[in-house]
N, C-alpha and C positions, 0 to 999 in steps of 0.2 A: 418545517425546519425544527421546531421544538421537539416534535416526536422523533425526528432523526437524531437530534442531540441527545435525548434521553435514551434512545435505543443504543447509541454509541456507548454511552456510560454503562449500560447493562452488558453489552458485548465485551467491553474492556474489563469488566469485573469477573469474567468467566475464567476458570482455571487455565484453559488453553492459552488465552491471551495474557494472563498474569505471568505466565512463564517468560514472556518477553519483557517484563517489567515496564509496562507503559505508565504514563502519568498524565493527569489532566493539568492544564496550565493553571497557575495560581489565580488568574483573573476570573476563572469560571468554576473552580473546584467546589466552592461552597454555595453556589447559586441554586435557588429553588425555581420551580416552573415559571412563576411570574417574573422573576428576575432574569431568567434565561430569555424570555420574550424581549425584554428591554435590551439585554445585551446583544441579541441577534439583530434587532432593529438598528442599533447604533453601530454595529461592527461588520455587518455583511452587506455586500453589494454584488450585483451581477458581474460575471467575469467571463472572458473568452479564453482563459487559461485552460489548458488540457491537464487532466489529472495524470500524475505520474508519481513514481517513487513510493507507491503504497505496498509493494512486495519486492523490496530491493534484492538484487543479486549481490550478496556479500556473506561473510561468515555468520552463522546463526548466532554466535556469541556477541556479535556486534549489532544484532537486530535484523539480520538478513532473513529472507523468506525462501529464496531459491539458491541452489548451488550453481557452479559454473556450467553444468549441463542443463540448467533451467528447471531442474526437478525441485518440487516443493519439499522442504525438510519435513520428515516424519510422515509423508504421504506417499503411497506407492502408485506408480503409473499416472502421475499428474505433473505436467509442466506448465509454466506460465510463459507466454510469449506475447507480450504487449508492453506498453509504456510503463507499466507498474514496476518492471524489474530494473529500470534505470535508477541507480543509487542516489543521484543528485538531480535536482530540477534543472533541465536544460535552460539556457538563457536565450533560446530561440524557439521557433515553431518546432513541434516535435515530430512532424510527419516523416522527415528524412531519417530521423533516429529510429523510429518504429520500423521503417523499411529495412534498415540495417540490422536491427534486432531480428526481424523475421527471416532475413537471408541467413544470418548466422545460425539461427535456430534450425532452419532447414538443413544446413550443413551438419550440425550436431546430431540431429535426428537420423539423417541418412548414414552417418558414420557409426551409429550405435548398432551393434550386432543384434542385441536383444532390446527391443523398445520397451523400456520400463518407465 
């Protein structure tokens, strides 16, 4: 977990991600490795929650990652079709929502004359 935490910090500091203006929470921003261990021990617990909303479908200027056709901004020939495009965390199990996303994505792709 500590390595994942530190890797996330390095990733967020890259120019490509900095363009999205991310920020680390005040509770962890100044923590060093030993302090991160203690923070993680006190604040993390197993969860059955499903990851979602990590690549939201919304305007890029608002932090979106994919457009209305599920294409990733700034990348050619790549679409995201999973729970990550949901812009807000659902208050229920996500399986039905993912099925709906997949069905809509299939319709979008089938209606596209040139698959980009």
